[in-house]
C-alpha positions, -999 to 999 in steps of 0.1 A, spaced: -506 -349 247 -509 -376 220 -544 -394 222 -556 -424 200 -593 -429 195 -601 -464 181 -637 -474 177 -660 -494 158 -692 -483 147 -722 -502 131 -749 -477 125 -728 -444 125 -738 -436 162 -702 -443 175 -686 -429 147 -703 -393 155 -693 -393 192 -658 -401 184 -655 -373 157 -672 -350 186 -645 -362 211 -617 -357 187 -630 -320 177 -635 -311 213 -596 -325 222 -582 -306 191 -599 -275 208 -578 -280 238 -548 -286 220 -545 -321 222 -533 -346 192 -554 -368 183 -554 -396 157 -589 -413 148 -590 -449 139 -622 -472 133 -623 -507 133 -634 -521 100 -652 -553 99 -649 -576 70 -687 -582 69 -712 -559 86 -735 -579 107 -770 -575 110 -790 -566 139 -796 -602 155 -764 -615 146 -745 -587 159 -765 -590 193 -759 -628 193 -719 -620 187 -721 -600 215 -738 -622 241 -715 -651 233 -683 -628 224 -680 -645 192 -648 -634 172 -658 -614 139 -632 -607 113 -619 -573 109 -598 -556 78 -574 -533 97 -551 -552 122 -524 -527 125 -528 -507 154 -500 -492 170 -508 -478 201 -469 -469 215 -472 -436 202 -502 -425 222 -502 -409 262 -539 -422 263 -562 -443 243 -597 -438 237 -620 -468 231 -654 -469 217 -680 -495 211 -719 -497 206 -736 -516 232 -751 -546 216 -774 -567 241 -759 -547 269 -722 -557 258 -695 -541 237 -693 -552 200 -668 -583 196 -654 -563 172 -634 -541 197 -623 -571 216 -606 -586 185 -587 -549 181 -574 -552 220 -559 -586 209 -539 -574 181 -528 -541 189 -492 -539 196 -474 -516 226 -504 -517 249 -489 -530 280 -498 -502 306 -510 -477 284 -540 -458 299 -574 -462 282 -606 -446 286 -636 -460 273 -667 -447 254 -702 -464 246 -731 -458 226 -766 -474 225 -801 -480 241 -793 -497 270 -810 -493 303 -788 -480 332 -782 -515 348 -763 -528 317 -746 -498 312 -723 -510 342 -724 -543 328 -713 -531 295 -683 -511 315 -671 -542 334 -669 -562 305 -649 -542 280 -626 -527 313 -621 -566 321 -612 -571 283 -588 -541 283 -567 -550 313 -565 -587 301 -551 -573 269 -527 -552 290 -542 -516 293 -544 -496 323 -581 -486 326 -593 -457 347 -627 -450 362 -635 -429 337 -670 -439 314 -687 -421 291 -718 -440 274 -743 -418 253 -780 -431 246 -790 -432 210 -819 -435 192 -826 -435 155 -796 -418 151 -801 -394 178 -782 -385 208 -810 -392 237 -787 -383 268 -753 -384 281 -740 -354 260 -737 -334 292 -713 -356 302 -686 -354 274 -670 -324 286 -662 -340 319 -650 -371 304 -625 -353 283 -611 -332 314 -606 -363 330 -586 -375 301 -566 -347 297 -559 -347 333 -545 -385 330 -511 -370 315 -501 -361 345 -510 -391 369 
């Protein structure tokens, strides 16, 4: 199974999770490519929240994402003001060969439980609008000052569900 993990990380938390997912998937003999969405200019804390609330387009450096070689794509984003980073939406709109591609989502942040579902619904809607086939497999890991606070126990369940997607 060939899996692409595409993520944006402003502080490094989402990057940490992407690398954990990559390692665990490789242990399960999956082929994995990791692609970080690179911003042109790193937004400050308040600018990031404002851009997320308004879903303002923020420019990215790398725009050549070809998803055609993957069986499954995992998309990761920090949670900004209860919403996904707008950098991820820009990636989705620029990615190639995504029509009908299976996708799972993970997020990082300090959002309360009620905001997690809002985050999930927004990113799923954006992914479906771009042409991906979303699944009901969602992972959110809570971070505080660079330390994972909860959700780590859900990583293996998330990955096992992804590995089953190949046969669906």
